[in-house]
C-alpha positions in Angstrom: 2.3 -13.5 -15.1 4.4 -10.4 -13.2 5.1 -9.0 -16.6 0.9 -8.7 -16.6 0.8 -7.4 -13.7 3.5 -4.1 -14.0 1.6 -3.8 -17.4 -1.0 -3.3 -15.6 0.0 -1.4 -13.3 1.6 1.2 -15.9 -1.3 1.4 -17.9 -3.6 2.4 -14.2 -1.1 4.7 -13.2 -1.2 6.1 -16.9 -4.6 6.7 -16.9 -5.7 8.6 -13.2 -2.5 10.2 -14.2 -4.7 12.1 -17.4 -7.9 12.0 -15.4 -6.2 13.1 -12.3 -7.3 13.1 -9.0 -10.1 15.3 -7.3 -9.4 15.8 -3.2 -6.5 13.5 -3.4 -3.0 15.0 -4.0 -1.8 13.7 -7.1 1.9 13.9 -6.6 1.6 13.0 -2.7 0.5 9.4 -4.0 2.2 8.7 -7.2 5.5 9.5 -4.5 3.9 7.4 -1.7 3.4 5.1 -4.6 7.3 4.8 -6.1 7.9 5.5 -1.6 6.2 1.9 -1.6 7.2 0.2 -4.3 11.3 0.9 -3.1 10.8 0.0 -0.1 9.3 -3.4 -1.0 12.4 -3.7 -3.3 14.6 -2.7 -0.6 13.0 -5.4 2.4 12.8 -8.2 -0.1 16.0 -8.3 -0.2 16.4 -9.0 3.3 14.4 -12.5 3.2 15.6 -14.0 -0.4 12.6 -16.5 0.2 10.2 -14.1 -0.8 9.3 -12.8 -4.7 10.7 -9.9 -4.8 7.9 -9.0 -8.1 5.2 -9.4 -6.1 6.3 -8.2 -3.0 6.8 -4.8 -5.0 3.6 -5.5 -7.4 1.6 -5.5 -3.7 3.5 -2.7 -2.0 2.6 -0.4 -5.5 -1.1 -1.1 -5.8 -1.7 -1.8 -2.5 -3.2 2.2 -2.0 -5.1 2.4 -5.7 -8.5 1.8 -3.6 -7.7 5.3 -3.1 -8.0 6.5 -6.5 -11.8 4.4 -5.8 -13.0 6.8 -3.1 -11.3 9.5 -4.6 -13.4 9.4 -7.4 -16.8 8.4 -5.8 -16.4 10.9 -3.6 -13.8 13.9 -3.7 -14.6 15.4 -0.5 -14.0 12.8 1.7 -9.5 13.1 0.9 -10.1 17.2 1.1 -12.1 17.3 4.1 -9.7 14.6 6.0 -6.8 16.9 5.7 -4.4 13.5 5.4 -1.1 15.5 4.6 1.1 14.8 7.9 -0.6 11.6 9.1 0.1 8.3 9.2 -1.4 5.6 6.5 -2.9 3.2 9.4 -5.1 7.0 10.4 -6.3 7.9 7.1 -7.5 3.6 6.6 -9.1 4.4 10.1 -11.0 7.8 9.2 -12.0 5.3 5.5 -13.1 2.7 7.6 -15.4 5.1 9.7 -16.4 6.8 7.0 -17.6 4.3 4.5 -17.1 0.5 6.4 -14.1 -0.3 4.6 -10.8 1.0 4.0 -8.6 0.9 0.8 -6.5 -1.3 1.4 -9.7 -3.8 0.8 -10.9 -1.9 -1.5 -7.8 -2.5 -3.3 -8.3 -5.6 -3.1 -11.3 -6.2 -4.8 -10.5 -4.3 -7.4 -7.1 -6.0 -7.9 -9.2 -9.7 -8.0 -11.9 -8.6 -10.8 -8.6 -7.1 -13.0 -7.4 -10.9 -12.2 -4.1 -10.5 -10.5 -2.4 -13.8 -8.8 -4.4 -14.0 -5.2 -0.8 -13.3 -3.8 -1.1 -10.1 -4.7 -4.8 -9.4 -4.5 -4.4 -11.0 -0.9 -1.5 -9.3 0.4 -3.2 -5.8 -0.5 -5.6 -6.0 2.2 -3.3 -7.2 4.9 -0.9 -4.2 4.6 -2.6 -2.6 7.3 -2.8 -5.5 9.5 -0.3 -4.9 12.7 -0.1 -8.8 13.2 3.5 -10.7 12.3 3.0 -13.1 9.2 2.6 -16.3 9.5 5.9 -17.6 8.7 5.2 -20.0 5.9 2.5 -18.3 4.1 4.0 -16.3 0.9 0.2 -13.9 1.0 0.7 -13.0 5.1 4.8 -12.8 3.9 4.1 -10.7 1.0 1.2 -8.9 3.2 4.1 -8.1 6.0 6.3 -6.8 3.2 3.9 -3.7 1.7 2.9 -3.3 6.1 6.9 -2.5 5.9 7.1 -0.5 3.2 3.6 1.5 3.7 5.5 2.1 6.6 8.7 2.7 4.7 7.2 6.0 2.9 4.6 7.2 5.4 8.4 9.1 7.1 8.0 11.2 4.0 5.2 12.6 5.3 5.1 12.3 8.8 4.6 14.7 10.9 6.4 12.0 14.1 8.6 10.2 11.9 10.2 9.0 15.0 7.5 7.1 16.2 6.8 5.7 12.5 10.8 4.4 12.2 11.0 2.8 15.8 7.5 1.0 14.5 9.9 0.2 11.5 13.4 -0.7 12.9 11.1 -3.0 15.5 9.4 -4.8 13.0 12.7 -5.2 11.0 14.1 -7.0 13.5 12.1 -8.9 15.1 9.2 -10.0 12.1 11.7 -10.1 9.3 13.7 -13.6 8.7 
């Protein structure tokens, strides 16, 4: 199951790298994917009860919906000027413009591709600012995806101190 999901992720990355993006900064997007995956790996080590593979895959694919939006509405990310914004602000802009944000779209895409439910559902939870339910695997994997997103925001933010404070709070108070 994990090998199949990783193979799919690699195939996706290769196909989009060949096709390119429209308005979305391709370098920024793929660097963010790698940062999320790395952060998820490190964060999942803090809570040994979590399956690291699912957390890494969910974190890596949580933004795949952005590629779909970019293919359908290439002017959106060009006009939205997302560099320097935290990812939650980007999601809010998407929701305002389309009535859906990219993590919800990511969930739908991953479901269509047949990925495990825990990964699909966790991607949709990656922008929810609530502590995870302790005994719910999907919520915990989604929480790791959200923390990985915050960690990736550090690399691009114009206000990294605020993001670092949020990340620090969540790690201290909500990780086991």
